[in-house]
Structure formats: structure tokens, C-alpha cells
C-alpha positions in Angstrom: 142.0 41.0 123.2 142.9 44.6 122.2 146.2 43.4 120.8 144.4 40.7 118.8 141.9 43.2 117.5 144.7 45.5 116.4 146.4 42.7 114.6 143.1 41.8 112.9 142.8 45.4 111.7 146.2 45.5 110.3 145.6 42.1 108.6 142.3 43.5 107.2 144.1 46.5 105.8 146.8 44.3 104.3 144.1 42.2 102.6 142.5 45.3 101.1 145.8 46.9 99.9 147.4 43.7 98.8 145.6 43.0 95.5 146.3 46.5 94.1 150.0 46.2 94.3 150.4 42.9 92.3 148.0 44.2 89.7 150.1 47.3 89.2 153.3 45.2 89.1 151.9 42.8 86.5 150.7 45.6 84.3 154.0 47.3 84.4 155.8 44.1 83.7 153.7 43.4 80.7 154.3 46.9 79.4 158.0 46.5 79.7 158.0 43.0 78.1 156.0 44.3 75.1 158.3 47.3 74.7 161.4 45.0 74.7 159.7 42.7 72.2 158.9 45.6 69.8 162.4 47.0 70.1 164.0 43.6 69.4 161.7 43.0 66.4 162.5 46.4 65.0 166.2 45.8 65.4 166.4 42.3 64.0 163.8 42.3 61.2 164.1 44.2 57.8 162.1 47.4 57.8 159.7 47.0 54.9 159.1 50.8 54.9 162.8 51.4 53.9 162.8 48.6 51.3 159.6 50.0 49.7 161.0 53.5 49.7 164.3 52.5 48.2 162.7 50.6 45.3 159.9 53.2 44.9 162.4 56.0 44.3 164.7 53.8 42.1 161.8 52.7 39.8 159.9 56.0 39.7 162.9 58.2 38.9 164.8 55.6 36.8 161.8 54.6 34.6 160.6 58.2 34.1 164.1 59.1 33.0 164.0 56.3 30.4 160.5 57.4 29.3 161.4 61.0 29.0 164.6 60.2 27.1 162.8 57.9 24.7 160.0 60.3 24.0 162.4 63.2 23.4 164.5 61.0 21.0 161.5 60.0 19.0 160.2 63.6 18.6 162.2 64.1 15.4 161.0 60.8 13.8 157.3 61.4 14.5 156.8 57.8 15.8 157.3 56.5 19.3 157.0 52.8 18.4 160.1 51.0 19.6 161.8 54.2 20.6 165.0 53.7 22.6 166.2 55.9 25.5 169.4 57.9 25.4 172.6 56.3 27.1 172.5 58.8 30.0 169.0 57.6 31.0 170.3 54.0 31.2 173.2 55.1 33.3 170.8 56.8 35.7 168.4 53.9 35.8 171.0 51.2 36.4 172.7 53.3 39.0 169.5 53.7 40.9 168.7 50.0 40.6 172.2 49.0 41.7 171.8 51.3 44.7 168.4 49.7 45.6 169.9 46.2 45.4 172.9 47.1 47.5 170.7 48.8 50.1 168.4 45.7 50.2 171.3 43.3 50.8 173.1 45.5 53.3 169.9 46.3 55.2 168.6 42.7 55.4 172.0 41.2 56.3 172.7 43.9 58.9 169.4 43.5 60.6 169.8 39.7 61.0 173.5 39.3 61.4 173.4 39.6 65.2 170.5 37.1 65.6 170.5 33.3 65.8 168.1 30.6 64.9 165.7 30.0 62.0 164.7 33.7 61.5 168.4 34.8 61.2 169.1 32.1 58.7 166.0 33.1 56.7 167.0 36.7 56.6 170.6 36.0 55.5 169.5 33.6 52.8 166.9 36.0 51.6 169.4 38.9 51.4 171.8 36.8 49.3 169.0 35.6 47.1 168.9 39.1 45.6 172.5 38.9 44.5 172.1 35.4 43.0 168.9 36.5 41.2 170.5 39.5 39.5 173.7 37.7 38.7 171.7 35.1 36.8 169.7 38.0 35.2 172.9 39.5 33.8 174.0 36.2 32.3 170.6 35.6 30.7 170.7 39.0 29.0 174.2 38.4 27.8 173.0 35.1 26.3 170.1 36.8 24.5 172.4 39.5 23.0 174.9 36.9 21.8 172.0 35.0 20.2 171.3 38.0 18.0 168.2 39.5 19.8 167.3 43.0 18.7 167.5 46.1 20.8 163.8 46.1 21.4 163.7 42.5 22.5 166.7 43.1 24.8 165.0 46.1 26.3 161.7 44.3 26.9 163.4 41.2 28.2 165.7 43.1 30.6 162.7 44.9 32.1 160.5 41.8 32.3 163.2 39.5 33.7 164.2 42.1 36.4 160.6 42.4 37.5 160.2 38.6 37.6 163.3 38.4 39.9 162.1 41.2 42.2 158.5 39.9 42.2 159.4 36.4 43.1 161.8 37.5 45.8 159.1 39.6 47.3 156.8 36.6 47.2 159.5 34.6 49.0 160.1 37.3 51.5 156.4 37.4 52.3 156.4 33.7 53.0 159.7 33.7 54.9 158.8 36.6 57.2 155.1 36.0 57.3 154.4 39.4 55.8 151.3 39.5 53.7 152.1 42.9 52.3 155.4 41.7 50.9 153.5 39.0 49.1 150.9 41.4 47.8 153.7 43.6 46.4 155.3 40.6 44.7 152.0 39.8 43.0 151.6 43.5 42.0 155.1 43.7 40.5 154.5 40.6 38.4 151.2 41.9 37.1 152.7 45.3 36.3 155.6 43.7 34.4 153.1 41.8 32.3 151.1 44.9 31.4 154.3 46.9 30.7 155.7 44.3 28.4 152.4 44.1 26.4 152.4 47.9 26.2 155.7 47.9 24.3 158.4 50.5 24.0 158.5 53.2 25.1 155.2 52.9 27.1 156.8 50.1 29.0 158.9 52.7 30.9 155.9 54.9 31.7 153.9 51.9 33.1 156.7 50.7 35.2 157.4 54.2 36.6 153.8 55.1 37.4 152.4 51.7 38.5 155.6 50.0 39.7 157.4 52.9 41.4 154.2 54.4 42.5 153.0 51.1 44.0 156.2 50.8 46.1 155.9 54.4 47.4 152.2 53.8 48.3 153.2 50.6 50.2 155.9 52.5 52.1 153.2 55.0 53.3 150.8 52.2 54.1 153.4 50.3 56.0 154.3 53.4 58.1 150.7 54.1 58.9 150.1 50.5 60.0 153.3 50.4 62.1 152.3 53.6 63.9 148.8 52.3 64.5 150.1 48.9 65.9 152.3 50.8 68.4 149.4 52.9 69.6 147.1 49.9 69.9 149.8 48.0 71.8 150.3 50.9 74.2 146.6 51.2 74.7 146.2 47.5 75.1 148.6 47.5 78.1 147.0 50.5 79.8 143.4 49.5 79.4 143.6 46.1 81.3 145.5 47.8 84.1 142.8 50.4 84.6 140.1 47.7 84.4 141.9 45.6 87.1 142.2 48.6 89.4 138.5 49.4 88.9 137.5 45.8 89.6 139.6 45.7 92.8 138.1 49.0 94.0 
């Protein structure tokens, strides 16, 4: 009888201690799974913060150089209507844009090259879409120049067409990667391009630098804040249930 009672005590102890251990193991397993998912997502998806930052710097610095050069060049004439920037400003602008395009392609392809499946294919096609878009852009501008378009028309068309390419690609990226913020940025770029074209030269460059480049930089900050907040909520979401489970068991 004593032996049976002792076994019963040990069994009772096991029944009391047993539920806590699985609860702790499940919570720890969920935490590790979520951490691995976050790391895999960060390693295999394009980082919107970096893309926004690259284009924000390129547009802000490049367009402000064009604006400053055009205003300085028109100071002697007393009229800014249709003023054209200096050659050096165009070199700076196109160098920055080329760097932003190259970074976008390399970053997107690099992030998705090691993955398989539909998402990898989407990322690769999206990255190469930038190249195809701007190759077509160059041919269209060349055709307009051969057709006898004036310098002012070429300037306005080059800016507007580039914005259309970028804006539509951001719309496509928002759909492909299910990123609402990319889609919003695409809409913003298209609207800014319309306003800048109506404003005319050289105000076009000021509008693009302030609203276009500034919008990209703002979105880079917003994306960073939201990403940090998501990580904190995810960490808190794992800890809270585990504490609740232990309290319920107690």
C-alpha cells in the first residue's frame, strides 16, 4: 500500500509539472520559427527602405542640380521661362539616375537569385523590367529628337516619360510583392510627374526634387519605422502568449 501511495504521489507530481514543460517548449519553438521566417524574408525580398533611399537621393540631388543650374543660367536674361540647365547638371543628374537604376536591378536580382518558386520568378522579372523600361525610354527620346522636337519639349518629355516608367514599375512591384506602400509611391510619382510637366521649365525640376525626391526619402523613413515596429510586435506577440499559458497552468 505504501509503495502504491508513493507511486501515486509521483504520478500526481508528474501530472502537475507536465503541462508547464510542453507550454514552454511550444512557445520557444514558435519564437524560433518566427525568427527564421523574418530572417528568410529579409534575405530573399527586396528591401524597400534601400530602394526608396537610393531613388530619393538621386532625385533630390539630381533635380536640385538641374534647378539651380537653370536658375543661374537665366539670371542674365531676366526670364526663367524655358530656361535650360548647364551640361554639368545633366551629367550629375543622369549619373545619379543610372546609379539608382543599377542599384535597383542588382539589389532585386541578388535578393531573389537564391530562391525558387513564384516569388523568385517575380523578383527576377521585376528587376529586369527596369532595364527594359529605360531602354525603351532612350529609344523614344531619340525618336522625338530626330522628329525635330525642341529642347524644351525634349526636356519635359524626358522627365515625364522617366516618371511614367518608374511610377508604373512601382505599381507593378506593389502588386507583385503585395506591398501597398510601393503601390502608393507609384501613384505619387505619376501625380508629381503630371504637376511638374504642367509647371513647365525650370519649375519642373524644383517640383520633382522637392515632391519626388522628398517623397522617396519620406517613404524610406516610414518603411524603417514600420519594419522596426513589426519586429517589436512580433517579439511581444511570442512572449505574451507564453506568459499567459504559464499563468493559466499555475
